[in-house]
C-alpha positions in Angstrom: 3.2 -186.7 9.4 0.8 -189.6 10.5 -2.0 -188.8 13.1 -2.1 -186.4 15.3 0.6 -184.1 17.5 2.2 -184.5 20.4 3.0 -187.3 22.8 0.3 -189.6 24.1 -0.6 -189.6 27.6 -0.4 -193.2 28.2 -0.5 -195.4 31.4 3.0 -196.4 32.1 3.0 -196.9 35.7 3.1 -200.7 35.7 6.3 -200.5 33.9 7.8 -197.7 36.2 6.8 -199.7 39.5 8.0 -202.8 38.3 10.2 -203.5 35.4 14.1 -202.6 36.1 15.8 -199.4 36.0 17.6 -201.1 33.2 14.9 -200.5 30.8 16.1 -197.9 27.9 14.5 -197.6 24.7 10.7 -197.2 26.2 12.5 -193.9 28.3 13.2 -192.5 24.7 9.8 -193.7 23.3 7.3 -192.9 25.9 3.8 -194.9 24.7 2.9 -198.3 24.8 3.1 -200.2 21.4 0.4 -202.8 20.7 0.6 -203.5 16.5 3.0 -203.3 14.1 3.1 -204.2 10.3 5.9 -203.1 7.5 7.3 -200.0 8.3 5.0 -198.9 11.1 4.0 -199.7 14.7 1.1 -198.8 16.2 0.6 -197.9 20.0 -2.4 -198.9 22.5 -4.3 -195.1 21.1 -4.0 -196.4 17.2 -1.2 -193.7 16.7 0.9 -194.7 14.1 4.7 -194.3 13.7 6.9 -194.6 11.1 9.8 -197.3 11.9 13.4 -195.9 11.4 14.7 -198.0 14.2 13.9 -201.5 13.0 14.0 -203.4 16.4 18.1 -202.3 16.2 18.3 -203.9 13.2 16.3 -206.9 13.8 13.1 -206.7 11.8 14.9 -206.0 8.2 12.4 -207.5 6.2 9.5 -205.6 8.0 7.4 -206.1 11.1 4.9 -208.9 10.3 6.4 -210.1 7.0 3.5 -211.5 4.9 5.7 -214.4 3.4 7.1 -215.0 6.6 4.2 -215.0 9.0 2.2 -218.0 7.5 4.9 -220.3 7.6 5.5 -220.0 11.3 1.4 -220.2 11.8 1.6 -223.2 9.8 4.5 -225.1 11.7 2.7 -224.1 14.9 -0.7 -225.8 13.5 1.1 -228.9 12.9 2.6 -229.5 16.2 6.0 -228.8 15.0 8.9 -229.6 17.4 9.3 -226.2 19.6 12.5 -227.1 21.4 15.0 -229.6 20.9 18.4 -228.3 22.0 20.8 -229.5 19.2 18.9 -232.3 18.2 18.7 -233.1 14.8 15.5 -231.6 13.4 13.9 -230.6 10.1 13.4 -227.2 10.8 17.6 -226.9 11.3 18.1 -229.2 8.4 16.3 -227.3 6.1 17.8 -224.0 7.3 21.5 -225.5 7.1 20.9 -226.6 3.4 19.5 -223.5 2.2 21.7 -221.2 3.8 24.5 -223.7 2.4 23.2 -223.9 -1.0 21.6 -220.6 -1.9 23.6 -217.6 0.3 27.0 -219.3 1.1 28.3 -221.3 -1.8 26.9 -218.6 -4.4 29.4 -216.3 -2.7 32.0 -218.6 -2.7 31.9 -218.8 1.0 32.7 -222.0 3.1 31.4 -221.8 6.4 30.2 -224.3 9.0 27.8 -223.2 10.7 27.4 -223.1 14.6 24.1 -222.1 16.5 24.9 -220.7 20.1 22.7 -219.1 22.3 20.1 -217.0 20.2 21.9 -213.4 21.1 24.6 -211.7 19.1 26.7 -211.5 22.2 26.6 -215.3 22.6 27.7 -216.0 18.5 30.5 -213.3 20.0 31.4 -215.2 22.8 31.5 -218.7 20.6 33.8 -217.0 18.3 36.2 -215.4 20.8 36.4 -219.0 22.4 37.2 -220.6 19.1 39.7 -218.0 17.8 41.4 -218.9 21.2 41.5 -222.2 21.3 42.5 -222.8 18.0 45.6 -220.6 18.3 46.6 -221.1 21.8 46.4 -217.3 22.3 44.4 -215.1 24.8 44.9 -211.6 23.7 42.4 -210.1 21.1 42.7 -206.8 19.0 39.7 -204.9 18.9 39.0 -201.5 17.2 38.0 -198.4 19.6 34.6 -197.3 18.9 32.9 -200.6 18.5 30.1 -202.5 20.0 30.1 -206.3 20.3 28.0 -207.1 23.1 26.9 -207.1 26.9 28.2 -210.5 28.2 31.7 -210.2 29.7 33.6 -211.6 26.6 32.0 -209.6 24.1 31.9 -206.5 27.0 35.5 -206.7 26.6 35.7 -206.0 22.7 33.3 -202.7 23.4 34.5 -199.7 23.9 31.4 -197.7 25.3 32.5 -196.6 28.7 28.5 -196.8 30.2 28.5 -200.1 29.1 31.7 -201.2 30.2 30.9 -199.9 33.6 28.4 -202.2 34.2 30.4 -205.2 34.3 31.6 -204.7 37.8 34.8 -206.6 37.2 38.1 -205.9 35.3 37.8 -206.4 31.5 40.7 -208.0 30.4 42.6 -210.0 27.8 41.6 -207.2 24.7 44.3 -204.4 23.2 42.1 -201.4 21.2 43.4 -200.2 18.3 42.6 -196.7 17.3 40.1 -197.2 14.5 41.2 -196.0 11.0 38.7 -192.8 10.9 40.4 -191.7 14.6 43.8 -190.1 13.5 44.0 -190.5 9.3 47.8 -189.9 9.8 48.2 -193.0 11.5 48.3 -196.2 9.2 46.8 -198.6 11.9 47.6 -201.7 10.0 51.3 -200.8 10.6 50.3 -200.1 14.2 48.9 -203.4 14.6 52.0 -204.9 13.1 54.7 -202.7 15.1 53.0 -204.0 18.6 53.3 -207.4 17.3 57.2 -206.8 16.1 58.2 -204.9 18.8 59.5 -206.8 21.7 59.0 -203.9 24.2 55.3 -203.0 23.1 54.0 -204.9 26.0 51.5 -206.2 23.8 51.0 -210.0 23.4 50.1 -211.2 20.0 46.4 -211.9 19.5 44.5 -214.5 18.8 42.0 -212.7 16.5 41.0 -208.9 15.5 37.7 -208.4 15.9 35.9 -205.6 13.6 32.9 -204.2 12.4 33.3 -203.3 8.8 30.5 -200.5 9.6 30.8 -199.2 13.1 27.2 -198.8 14.0 26.8 -198.1 17.7 29.9 -196.3 17.4 28.3 -193.7 15.2 27.9 -195.1 11.7 31.6 -194.9 10.3 31.8 -196.9 7.2 35.5 -198.6 7.2 37.3 -198.2 4.0 37.7 -201.2 1.6 41.3 -200.7 1.4 41.5 -200.8 5.1 39.4 -203.7 5.1 41.7 -205.9 2.4 45.0 -204.9 4.4 43.5 -206.3 7.5 42.7 -209.3 5.9 46.5 -209.4 4.9 47.6 -208.5 8.1 46.0 -211.6 9.6 46.9 -213.6 6.7 50.6 -212.7 7.4 50.5 -213.0 11.4 48.4 -216.1 11.6 45.5 -214.2 13.3 41.9 -214.8 12.9 39.9 -212.4 11.5 36.3 -212.0 13.1 33.7 -210.0 11.3 30.4 -208.7 13.3 27.9 -208.6 11.0 25.1 -208.7 13.7 23.7 -205.2 12.8 25.1 -204.8 9.4 24.8 -207.9 8.1 21.4 -209.6 6.3 21.5 -207.1 3.4 21.7 -203.8 5.8 24.8 -202.4 3.5 23.6 -203.4 0.1 24.8 -207.0 0.0 24.3 -209.7 2.4 27.6 -209.6 4.1 28.9 -206.2 4.6 32.6 -207.5 3.7 31.5 -208.2 0.2 31.9 -204.9 -1.0 36.0 -205.6 -0.1 36.1 -209.0 -1.6 37.2 -210.2 1.6 36.8 -213.8 3.5 36.9 -213.4 7.4 37.4 -216.6 8.9 34.7 -216.2 11.3 31.1 -214.4 11.0 28.7 -213.7 13.6 25.1 -213.1 12.5 22.3 -212.2 14.9 19.3 -209.8 14.4 17.5 -210.2 10.9 18.9 -213.7 10.7 15.9 -214.5 12.9 13.6 -213.3 9.8 10.8 -212.1 11.9 12.1 -210.5 14.9 12.5 -213.9 16.5 15.5 -214.8 18.5 18.5 -216.9 16.7 22.4 -216.3 16.2 24.7 -217.9 13.8 28.5 -218.1 14.0 30.1 -218.9 10.4 33.4 -220.6 11.0 36.3 -221.3 8.2 36.1 -225.3 8.7 39.8 -225.2 9.6 38.8 -223.3 13.0 35.9 -226.0 14.2 37.9 -227.3 17.4 35.2 -227.2 19.7 34.6 -230.7 21.4 31.0 -231.6 21.7 29.0 -229.6 24.3 32.0 -227.1 24.9 29.7 -224.1 23.7 26.2 -224.8 24.4 22.8 -223.1 25.4 19.6 -224.4 26.2 17.8 -222.3 23.6 20.4 -222.5 20.6 17.5 -225.1 19.2 14.9 -222.4 18.6 12.8 -224.4 16.1 10.5 -221.1 15.2 13.5 -219.0 14.5 14.8 -221.4 11.9 11.3 -221.9 10.1 11.5 -217.9 10.1 15.0 -217.4 9.1 15.3 -220.1 6.4 11.5 -217.9 5.0 13.3 -214.6 5.6 16.4 -215.8 3.3 14.0 -217.3 0.9 12.0 -213.9 0.8 15.7 -211.6 0.4 16.7 -213.4 -2.8 13.3 -213.9 -4.1 12.5 -210.0 -3.8 16.0 -209.0 -4.5 16.2 -207.3 -1.3 20.0 -206.4 -2.2 19.1 -204.4 -4.9 16.0 -202.7 -3.3 18.8 -201.5 -0.6 21.4 -200.2 -3.2 18.2 -198.4 -4.8 16.9 -196.7 -1.6 20.3 -195.8 -0.6 20.4 -193.2 -3.4 17.0 -192.0 -2.1 18.5 -191.3 1.5 21.6 -189.8 0.5 20.4 -187.3 -2.0 17.3 -186.4 0.4 20.0 -186.0 3.2 22.5 -183.7 1.1 19.7 -181.8 -0.5 17.4 -181.0 2.5 19.1 -181.7 6.1 22.9 -180.9 5.6 21.6 -177.6 4.0 19.9 -176.8 7.2 23.2 -176.3 9.2 26.7 -177.0 7.6 27.7 -178.4 11.4 25.6 -181.8 10.5 27.8 -184.5 8.9 26.6 -187.4 7.1 28.0 -190.9 6.9 26.3 -194.1 6.1 26.2 -196.9 3.5 23.1 -198.9 2.2 20.1 -198.2 4.6 22.1 -197.6 7.8 22.8 -194.0 8.1 24.4 -191.3 10.7 23.7 -187.6 11.1 26.5 -186.5 13.6 25.7 -183.2 15.3 28.7 -183.4 17.4 29.9 -179.9 15.8 26.6 -178.2 17.0 27.5 -176.1 20.5 24.4 -178.0 22.2 25.1 -180.9 24.6 21.8 -182.9 23.6 21.0 -181.8 20.7 21.0 -184.9 18.7 18.8 -186.5 21.8 16.5 -183.0 21.2 16.0 -184.1 17.2 15.0 -187.5 18.5 12.4 -186.3 21.0 11.3 -184.1 18.4 10.9 -186.6 15.6 8.8 -189.0 18.3 6.4 -186.2 18.4 5.9 -186.6 14.4 5.3 -189.9 14.6 8.8 -191.1 13.5 11.1 -193.4 15.7 14.6 -192.8 15.4 17.7 -193.7 17.6 20.9 -192.4 18.5 24.5 -193.6 18.3 28.3 -192.8 18.3 30.5 -191.0 21.1 28.0 -188.6 23.5 25.3 -190.0 21.7 25.5 -187.5 19.0 24.5 -189.3 15.6 20.7 -189.3 14.6 20.8 -193.0 13.1 18.6 -193.8 10.5 17.8 -197.5 10.4 14.6 -198.3 8.8 13.5 -201.9 7.4 15.1 -202.6 4.0 11.5 -203.1 2.5 10.3 -199.6 3.4 8.0 -198.3 0.6 9.8 -195.3 -1.1 6.9 -193.1 -0.2 7.1 -194.0 3.5 11.2 -193.6 3.4 10.4 -190.1 2.1 7.5 -189.6 4.7 9.9 -190.2 7.6 12.4 -188.0 6.0 10.5 -185.2 5.7 9.6 -185.6 9.5 13.5 -186.1 10.3 14.0 -182.7 8.2 11.2 -181.1 10.2 12.7 -182.4 13.4 16.0 -181.0 12.6 14.8 -177.9 11.6 12.6 -177.2 14.5 15.6 -178.0 17.2 18.0 -175.5 15.3 15.2 -172.9 15.1 14.8 -173.6 19.6 18.9 -172.9 19.8 
């Protein structure tokens, strides 16, 4: 389970005195981290932690990946241009060419690539603007249980109440639709159609339908393939832009590079961030159907939309993903997680429910009559040198999301630590 037991005594005074109260993850993982490599993070005391958090999905190829790192060092040592706004540069040209020729075209995808600001929420903002400008409509449909970002446009899509309260203003021009798993008897596709057709629904026809094919922060809900196909038809039939948010579950997290591939659909706009940066570096992309590329020059911009190091790391990350068949690795490791969870963890208590795909899984503890049970599990896991986070309604879901390239023995070691954490917390009830 790693070296040592218990949470280390560390000096966090500088953070507690001077860093904003908005800090969050550090409160759950109270140690000072210093190094990271592969699937491990190390604190100042030399303690080793297995990473089942993965930078919220930003380091799919592992910490300090040995293929990507020398390319970054070489670029820095060559005095390569570091900041260029959206000027033409060699790293940008190489990334665009590689992504078009090796990732998009082999999948039959015809997208233009937009570089917004280097965060996922900015990619969502750009997508919303494009959908609204291209259709001339302002309303947008979004699913309950979703998370799309913390800037005002993306936050208006997001349904988490605590996140929305932070806005301080009314969030509007979005109609939230029940996610298909919420009310099994409700045909949500027909429901959306009825809203559009009924001249007394009080709901305006939307510019776009924005979805995650796997609701991650919403509790690891994998949307059904047939529902995704029906959503694509609904958008086609009604001239609505289909936007897929692949910020967290793209970049091979679900076992294919894009999460929507399993449904055989093509969105009109796809937003990527997190692991598209290759090395944990900040980068976001908005992939656009060429027919929707209606921005005028500079109509959506940002000083750091030309992050050259991120371009270098992103291309290297794509090369690594393809050369090492990371998609197949994820498919194989999915079976390891599923088999272990069903055999070793779910059998601890029938009230624990499992959902997931690829290498993103959720252990739903909502059925256990203890308000903070899932929180206890993550704290206990941290004592066993495992970093794992929460998701879902009332944070009741323990969310497993390791690097995609995690070694199988490390994956099993982490799963054993998670099982032990569940068992100890159940014994304390």
